[in-house]
VOGU-3710 file (C-alpha; in Angstrom, 3 decimals, decimal comma):
1> mqaieypqfg> 3,921/8,997/-26,184  1,190/6,427/-26,149  -2,432/7,410/-25,819  -4,664/4,804/-24,079  -8,282/5,495/-24,886  -11,217/4,729/-22,230  -14,321/5,598/-24,361  -16,565/4,125/-21,561  -15,350/6,991/-19,251  -14,414/9,677/-22,125
11> etlytetlan> -10,948/9,627/-20,722  -7,371/9,326/-22,449  -4,208/8,329/-20,497  -0,830/9,358/-22,038  1,983/7,357/-20,984  5,639/7,188/-21,904  8,975/5,634/-20,524  11,760/8,440/-20,847  15,220/7,603/-22,015  16,387/7,490/-18,497
21> glkvnllsrp> 13,739/4,674/-17,624  11,160/6,961/-15,718  7,636/5,937/-16,524  5,318/8,834/-16,930  1,483/8,830/-16,867  -0,397/11,974/-17,667  -4,240/12,178/-17,329  -5,597/15,460/-18,132  -8,687/16,752/-16,321  -9,275/20,292/-17,812
31> dfhrtygvit> -12,684/20,612/-15,794  -10,704/20,456/-12,386  -9,064/23,470/-10,761  -6,522/21,291/-9,062  -3,627/19,176/-10,274  -2,174/16,215/-8,216  1,265/14,665/-8,983  2,905/11,697/-7,283  6,235/10,034/-7,930  6,855/6,533/-6,427
41> anygsndttf> 9,939/4,369/-6,131  9,396/0,557/-6,185  10,763/0,359/-2,737  9,453/-0,036/0,771  9,924/-1,261/4,344  10,153/-4,967/3,235  13,131/-4,461/0,950  15,883/-4,650/3,754  17,970/-7,416/2,062  19,216/-6,661/-1,367
51> vpvgqsdyqt> 22,272/-6,477/-3,509  23,634/-2,625/-3,519  23,994/-1,163/-6,794  27,580/-1,805/-8,216  28,095/-4,765/-5,811  27,468/-8,507/-6,010  26,527/-9,748/-2,469  23,536/-9,314/-0,659  23,440/-6,744/2,241  20,846/-6,328/5,192
61> vpagiahfle> 20,201/-2,697/6,373  18,123/-1,859/9,442  14,455/-2,141/9,540  12,420/1,259/8,962  15,211/2,646/6,510  12,869/3,241/3,672  10,531/5,268/5,928  13,646/7,223/7,350  14,861/7,882/3,805  11,418/9,144/2,858
71> hklfekedyd> 11,655/11,674/5,817  15,128/12,797/4,889  14,657/13,438/1,300  12,657/16,806/2,019  15,664/18,230/3,802  18,378/19,553/1,788  21,683/21,528/2,536  20,047/25,027/1,993  16,327/24,383/1,913  13,365/22,320/2,931
81> afeifgkyga> 11,238/21,008/0,219  8,080/21,435/2,337  8,729/25,135/2,452  9,163/25,499/-1,283  5,843/23,765/-2,061  4,158/26,044/0,508  5,666/29,106/-1,384  3,866/27,802/-4,450  0,723/27,606/-2,618  0,814/23,814/-2,850
91> dsnaftsftr> 0,217/21,005/-0,456  2,966/18,196/-0,283  3,415/15,023/1,629  4,989/11,438/1,294  4,203/7,928/2,435  5,945/4,571/2,946  4,334/1,282/2,607  5,799/-2,320/2,683  6,725/-2,200/-0,972  6,309/1,564/-2,259
101> tsylfsatrn> 7,714/5,039/-1,211  5,515/8,011/-2,784  6,062/11,701/-2,708  3,161/14,056/-3,812  1,878/17,277/-4,234  -1,525/19,056/-4,802  -1,759/22,521/-6,356  -4,322/24,906/-7,985  -1,456/27,181/-9,385  2,205/27,238/-10,072
111> vnecvcqlld> 1,666/23,520/-11,417  4,806/23,411/-13,521  6,942/24,683/-10,878  5,509/22,113/-8,315  6,285/19,269/-10,973  9,968/20,448/-11,258  10,262/20,744/-7,611  8,850/17,261/-7,035  11,327/15,739/-9,448  14,288/17,890/-8,057
121> fvqdpyftee> 13,949/17,218/-4,545  13,240/13,428/-4,902  16,363/13,270/-7,411  18,712/15,206/-5,176  19,649/13,367/-1,937  21,416/15,131/0,866  22,399/13,243/4,124  24,772/14,209/6,736  25,531/12,754/10,226  24,123/15,738/12,064
131> tvvkekgiig> 20,693/15,647/10,100  20,578/11,857/10,391  20,858/11,982/14,259  18,333/14,671/14,521  15,872/12,668/12,543  16,290/9,660/14,657  14,885/11,503/17,583  11,873/12,733/15,636  11,033/9,298/14,180  11,822/7,680/17,417
141> qeikmydddp> 8,963/9,739/19,009  6,601/8,593/16,185  7,345/4,977/16,955  6,692/5,217/20,556  3,305/7,032/19,755  2,321/4,127/17,680  3,323/1,740/20,345  0,149/2,954/22,452  -2,151/2,580/19,438  -4,068/-0,749/19,890
151> gwrlffgilg> -5,152/-0,829/16,250  -1,647/-0,583/15,122  -0,521/-3,112/17,473  -3,322/-5,610/16,449  -2,379/-5,289/12,798  1,365/-5,873/13,378  0,597/-8,640/15,940  -1,255/-10,503/13,148  1,524/-9,842/10,656  4,017/-11,324/13,223
161> nlypnqalsv> 1,695/-14,582/13,306  1,324/-14,800/9,649  4,947/-14,009/8,680  7,247/-14,659/11,771  10,786/-13,406/11,753  10,270/-11,724/8,251  10,469/-7,908/7,482  6,687/-7,771/6,815  6,056/-8,323/10,688  8,132/-5,371/11,621
171> diagsvdsia> 6,598/-1,735/11,937  7,059/0,152/8,565  9,013/2,903/10,637  11,302/0,228/12,271  11,882/0,204/16,015  13,870/2,784/18,221  16,649/0,267/18,359  16,826/-0,424/14,542  16,678/3,155/13,462  19,504/3,982/15,866
181> qitpadlytc> 21,758/2,016/13,634  21,074/4,036/10,378  23,897/5,911/8,899  24,155/8,310/6,057  26,038/5,780/4,200  23,164/3,289/4,588  20,720/5,792/3,172  22,932/6,697/0,225  23,298/2,856/-0,441  19,405/2,417/-0,419
191> yqtfyqpgnm> 18,851/5,642/-2,533  21,344/4,747/-5,239  19,823/1,260/-5,432  16,189/1,903/-5,405  15,879/5,423/-6,581  16,812/5,007/-10,009  14,457/6,503/-12,469  13,851/2,945/-14,042  12,641/1,973/-10,818  10,120/4,837/-10,393
201> nlfivgnfev> 7,005/6,041/-11,963  5,485/9,551/-12,171  1,568/10,088/-12,335  0,070/13,446/-12,713  -3,730/13,979/-13,096  -5,528/17,396/-13,227  -5,604/20,578/-15,163  -2,738/20,762/-17,563  -2,098/20,364/-21,114  -0,427/16,971/-21,993
211> eamldlikqn> 2,042/17,846/-24,667  3,419/20,929/-22,523  3,607/18,817/-19,467  5,561/15,942/-20,992  7,959/18,464/-22,645  8,466/20,192/-19,233  9,199/16,722/-17,450  11,807/15,841/-20,362  13,396/19,040/-20,055  13,785/18,652/-16,378
221> qaqktfpaas> 15,225/15,170/-16,697  17,424/15,997/-19,649  19,268/18,361/-17,243  20,386/15,680/-15,002  22,781/12,893/-15,117  21,910/9,352/-13,685  24,028/6,342/-13,361  23,706/3,419/-15,640  20,369/1,739/-14,975  20,344/-1,681/-13,072
231> qpqvagmtnd> 17,593/-3,928/-11,832  17,452/-3,901/-8,068  18,042/-7,442/-6,564  15,944/-7,968/-3,509  15,662/-11,035/-1,340  12,160/-12,283/-1,724  9,766/-13,169/1,053  9,481/-17,008/2,089  6,222/-18,811/2,604  7,618/-21,781/4,190
241> aevlpyrmle> 7,384/-20,554/7,847  4,505/-21,948/9,824  1,637/-19,755/10,703  1,457/-19,032/14,471  -2,253/-19,810/15,412  -2,672/-17,480/18,283  -1,008/-14,707/20,221  -2,269/-11,894/22,555  -1,153/-8,502/23,999  -2,470/-6,778/27,022
251> ldvnqpkvmv> -2,704/-3,060/26,709  -4,738/-0,206/28,383  -7,937/-0,751/26,483  -11,451/-1,051/27,748  -12,857/-3,477/25,120  -10,971/-6,458/23,626  -9,879/-6,302/20,029  -9,518/-9,233/17,720  -7,983/-9,606/14,276  -8,196/-12,826/12,134
261> gikgidtvpq> -5,465/-13,085/9,511  -5,654/-15,271/6,310  -2,248/-15,641/4,802  -2,195/-16,092/1,060  -0,008/-19,031/0,187  -1,607/-19,688/-3,321  -0,013/-18,570/-6,363  -1,185/-15,259/-7,421  -1,255/-14,633/-11,427  0,802/-11,900/-12,958
271> grealryrlq> -0,001/-8,444/-14,476  -3,790/-7,656/-15,222  -4,716/-11,089/-13,900  -3,378/-10,185/-10,654  -5,814/-7,284/-10,499  -8,521/-9,521/-11,360  -7,628/-11,843/-8,670  -7,661/-9,011/-6,093  -11,077/-7,660/-7,042  -12,362/-11,201/-6,841
281> vemllhllys> -10,978/-11,777/-3,328  -12,458/-8,322/-2,210  -15,842/-9,382/-3,690  -15,401/-12,616/-1,705  -14,723/-10,796/1,591  -17,650/-8,477/0,938  -19,952/-11,290/0,526  -18,851/-12,877/3,722  -18,238/-10,196/6,084  -19,951/-7,003/4,989
291> ensamytely> -22,637/-5,246/6,970  -25,085/-7,039/4,439  -23,830/-10,425/5,301  -25,558/-13,194/7,093  -22,648/-13,479/9,544  -22,547/-9,797/10,500  -26,257/-9,406/10,956  -26,423/-12,419/13,220  -23,353/-11,518/15,408  -24,458/-7,858/15,492
301> dreilddsfg> -27,993/-8,957/16,775  -26,286/-11,094/19,513  -23,891/-8,269/20,364  -20,820/-10,258/19,481  -19,522/-7,562/17,125  -20,190/-3,630/16,817  -19,838/-1,084/14,003  -16,034/-1,269/14,387  -16,071/-4,414/12,397  -14,339/-4,486/9,069
311> ynfqlergfh> -11,928/-6,487/6,761  -9,088/-5,620/4,259  -7,281/-7,377/1,591  -3,655/-6,527/0,608  -1,999/-7,851/-2,555  1,458/-6,346/-2,892  4,711/-7,443/-4,376  5,715/-10,636/-2,888  2,647/-11,386/-0,424  -1,126/-11,063/-0,077
321> latinggsyy> -3,190/-11,546/2,987  -6,745/-10,686/4,323  -7,632/-9,303/7,919  -10,866/-9,298/9,535  -11,220/-7,549/12,747  -13,403/-5,537/15,374  -13,956/-4,995/18,898  -15,955/-7,462/20,982  -16,394/-8,285/24,557  -16,468/-11,916/23,335
331> pneladeiik> -13,270/-12,036/21,386  -12,963/-15,658/21,217  -16,423/-16,250/19,842  -16,043/-13,498/17,344  -12,862/-15,163/16,038  -14,267/-18,493/15,806  -17,363/-17,223/13,891  -14,801/-15,316/11,358  -12,887/-18,515/10,766  -16,014/-20,815/10,554
341> taknaleild> -17,510/-18,334/7,880  -14,161/-18,581/5,757  -14,213/-22,445/5,986  -17,909/-22,482/4,899  -17,389/-20,148/2,059  -18,276/-22,322/-0,670  -21,664/-23,511/0,851  -22,377/-19,828/1,647  -21,664/-18,545/-1,783  -24,178/-21,111/-3,271
351> hqgqefdlak> -26,751/-18,936/-2,051  -25,460/-15,530/-2,728  -26,538/-14,969/-6,287  -28,833/-11,967/-5,528  -26,445/-10,663/-3,113  -23,584/-10,899/-5,676  -25,535/-8,903/-8,283  -26,158/-6,087/-5,792  -22,431/-6,179/-4,639  -21,178/-5,973/-8,143
361> refighylqa> -23,284/-2,654/-8,558  -21,979/-1,344/-5,373  -18,487/-1,948/-6,449  -18,911/-0,272/-9,711  -20,640/2,727/-7,949  -17,707/2,910/-5,599  -15,153/3,075/-8,282  -17,127/5,385/-10,351  -17,041/7,759/-7,447  -13,391/7,186/-7,025
371> lnslesians> -12,681/8,412/-10,435  -13,753/11,900/-9,293  -10,847/11,908/-6,851  -7,415/12,894/-8,552  -5,612/11,366/-5,398  -7,625/8,065/-5,787  -6,743/7,885/-9,341  -2,913/8,400/-9,008  -2,393/6,630/-5,757  -4,077/3,477/-6,905
381> yegdlydsat> -1,608/2,942/-9,697  0,728/0,024/-8,850  3,013/-0,006/-11,844  4,413/-3,151/-12,815  2,461/-5,164/-10,191  -0,827/-4,961/-12,276  0,923/-4,383/-15,681  0,428/-0,636/-15,553  -3,471/-0,770/-14,967  -5,064/2,175/-13,706
391> lldyipiiea> -8,274/2,808/-11,764  -9,951/3,264/-15,126  -9,394/-0,492/-15,703  -11,061/-1,640/-12,510  -14,665/-1,353/-13,658  -14,513/-3,312/-16,770  -13,071/-6,279/-14,654  -15,792/-6,020/-12,028  -18,522/-6,067/-14,810  -17,184/-9,170/-16,106
401> mtlddvkqva> -16,967/-10,904/-12,853  -19,152/-13,938/-12,170  -20,134/-15,703/-8,911  -18,195/-18,721/-10,214  -15,086/-16,641/-10,193  -15,542/-15,698/-6,699  -16,114/-19,319/-5,649  -12,962/-20,212/-7,775  -10,803/-17,793/-5,813  -12,368/-18,948/-2,420
411> qsflgpevfs> -10,962/-22,346/-3,204  -7,634/-20,929/-4,053  -7,337/-18,258/-1,249  -8,981/-19,959/1,722  -6,690/-23,029/1,791  -5,871/-25,200/4,963  -3,490/-23,837/7,599  -3,654/-20,079/6,554  -5,726/-18,691/9,689  -4,411/-17,084/12,721
421> vfqvlpkggq> -5,851/-14,781/15,502  -4,258/-12,052/17,384  -6,147/-10,274/20,317  -5,569/-7,027/22,182  -7,032/-7,518/25,656  -7,439/-5,222/28,826  -4,774/-5,600/31,233  -5,682/-8,441/33,661  -8,493/-9,409/31,150  -9,314/-12,617/29,448
431> eg> -7,257/-14,489/26,944  -8,000/-16,755/24,021
//
């Protein structure tokens, strides 16, 4: 077991890769009453084309299958995992993203039992034709619910502009038509390929003793037999498709909504440098578009934008992008100003020395506060993407960041032909 010291925070992270390949991270917080655990598979909705374990040719499975699999793992032949956690007085849940699927619990008692239950239900698949058919109806209703969510449609609309005809542009849950094609055999194929211990990590943070917890996990894993490890082969995303500059959708909304997408086509560094890159882009977006920015202040005073305005940056396995969005009765003007600001980023940053210093302190304060959240610590762990960096590694990177770093990443990220606009407009309303 390796101990990684963080003297700046008085913390020690213990990590070990077990014989079966499962990466275990343990962060003891004896002053907390609660313990939070999450096990994550390096597998998400993007991973629809891959070589199944034991085969040699690529296979494409229906969209939404990773999310479907997440739902089905809780249901077993003779019990439901949610009910077991409930008996232990614990909360449990799961979530699927484009590149990850995570299962979690939070408990103040029966922690050992919860850890074993987490490992046991995730590592014991049970799918039948009857249970799969039942789940299709449940998830189908969930998909239809999101079809009426303008924010959700706005986001996947811009993804369709930036990544046309790719898995990333499809709802994580898939479509009613795509999930109708899922079979138990498909679920077992995906499970056996991606839910290998070597393609997963376990992060536990909270009130426990490290040595005893690691022994418990090892004992649990020693009682199970796993197939020989193999690295999943997934068809990567392509960046050669042209960005669609504009699309719109009419829905029953009162106020138009606009989202500008910026597709990352530059090469992202690997490991810890990828985390450094991400934090620099987030700083760039903060300086250009936060509530303290010149653009925000001017457009707010002119009533071009309101307090629904915001921005986000995503860097995941195989892609990175920024989105800037808000509600506006002048959607075209708002989109134009967002893009204009991005294209003038270097000129704007030349006058942002004081703002940058303030933003650094704000970022540091934000992540210091996040260290008080067990969920934030565990859920922010990205495994191999950032070379096993944790939330404890963020602050030193921010402290070392310079304004020149931000200017450099602006030149790299805000290249030509990367902007797109998607609008959700009132039915019968204006278009871009």
